[in-house]
C-alpha positions in Angstrom: -69.7 44.4 33.6 -69.5 43.6 37.3 -66.0 42.5 38.1 -65.1 41.3 41.6 -61.5 41.4 42.8 -60.2 39.3 45.6 -57.9 42.2 46.6 -61.0 44.2 47.3 -62.8 41.5 49.3 -63.3 41.9 53.0 -60.7 40.1 55.1 -62.1 38.0 58.0 -59.9 36.7 60.8 -60.7 33.0 61.3 -58.4 32.9 64.3 -55.0 34.5 65.1 -52.6 33.9 62.2 -55.4 32.9 59.7 -57.5 35.1 57.5 -60.1 34.4 54.8 -61.3 36.4 51.8 -64.3 35.3 49.8 -65.8 35.8 46.3 -68.8 33.9 45.1 -71.5 33.7 42.4 -74.9 32.1 43.0 -73.5 28.6 42.8 -69.7 28.7 43.2 -67.5 30.1 46.0 -63.8 30.9 46.0 -62.0 31.4 49.4 -58.4 32.6 49.8 -57.0 31.5 53.1 -53.7 32.9 54.4 -51.9 31.1 57.2 -49.2 32.9 59.0 -49.0 30.7 62.1 -46.8 27.9 60.8 -45.1 25.6 60.8 -47.3 23.4 63.0 -46.2 20.4 65.1 -49.6 18.7 64.6 -52.4 18.8 61.9 -55.5 20.8 62.6 -58.5 18.7 63.7 -60.2 17.1 60.7 -63.5 18.4 59.5 -66.0 17.5 56.7 -68.8 19.3 55.0 -71.4 18.4 52.3 -69.7 20.7 49.7 -67.4 19.6 46.8 -64.0 21.3 47.3 -61.0 21.9 45.2 -57.9 23.4 46.9 -55.0 25.0 45.0 -51.8 25.7 47.0 -50.7 29.1 45.9 -47.8 29.5 48.4 -46.0 27.5 51.0 -46.1 23.8 51.8 -48.6 21.7 53.8 -49.3 18.1 54.6 -52.8 17.4 53.4 -54.8 14.7 55.2 -57.9 13.0 53.7 -59.3 10.1 55.6 -56.3 7.9 56.6 -54.0 9.2 53.8 -51.6 12.2 53.8 -49.6 13.8 51.1 -47.2 16.7 51.0 -48.4 19.6 48.8 -46.4 22.6 47.6 -47.2 25.7 45.5 -48.9 24.7 42.3 -50.4 21.5 43.7 -54.2 20.9 43.6 -56.3 18.5 45.5 -60.0 17.6 45.2 -62.2 16.7 48.2 -65.4 14.9 47.7 -68.5 15.8 49.9 -68.5 14.6 53.5 -64.9 13.3 53.4 -62.9 14.2 56.6 -59.8 16.3 55.7 -57.3 18.7 57.3 -53.9 20.3 56.9 -50.7 20.7 58.8 -48.6 23.7 57.9 -45.0 22.9 57.0 -43.9 26.5 56.3 -44.4 29.8 58.2 -46.8 31.1 55.6 -49.2 29.2 53.3 -51.9 30.5 51.0 -54.7 28.1 49.9 -57.3 28.9 47.4 -60.5 26.8 48.0 -63.4 26.5 45.6 -66.7 25.2 46.9 -70.0 24.2 45.4 -72.6 24.7 46.6 -71.9 27.9 48.5 -70.7 27.5 52.1 -73.4 29.5 53.9 -71.4 29.1 57.1 -68.8 31.3 55.5 -71.2 34.1 54.5 
């Protein structure tokens, strides 16, 4: 049996105060993103991608923006993002951990 553990995954610094760890199979990717640069006065710039995405808030609180709508999310909340839909976050707490799942794989993360 080949078991992968996120605790053993390489940590990538996305930018100061933000790290990413990745696990994936051939068709599904899970990304743990730790934010330590909050709270933020403004949301991050919106982005979109052709991947389906489900985000689980493991720690902290964020404002989640999708299109023209926003909602406050806290630990335990989950949101789904359809392909090509602009979305972003604004950190409300000093630390937040998001767990994103993507299909297909985000080659730009590998």
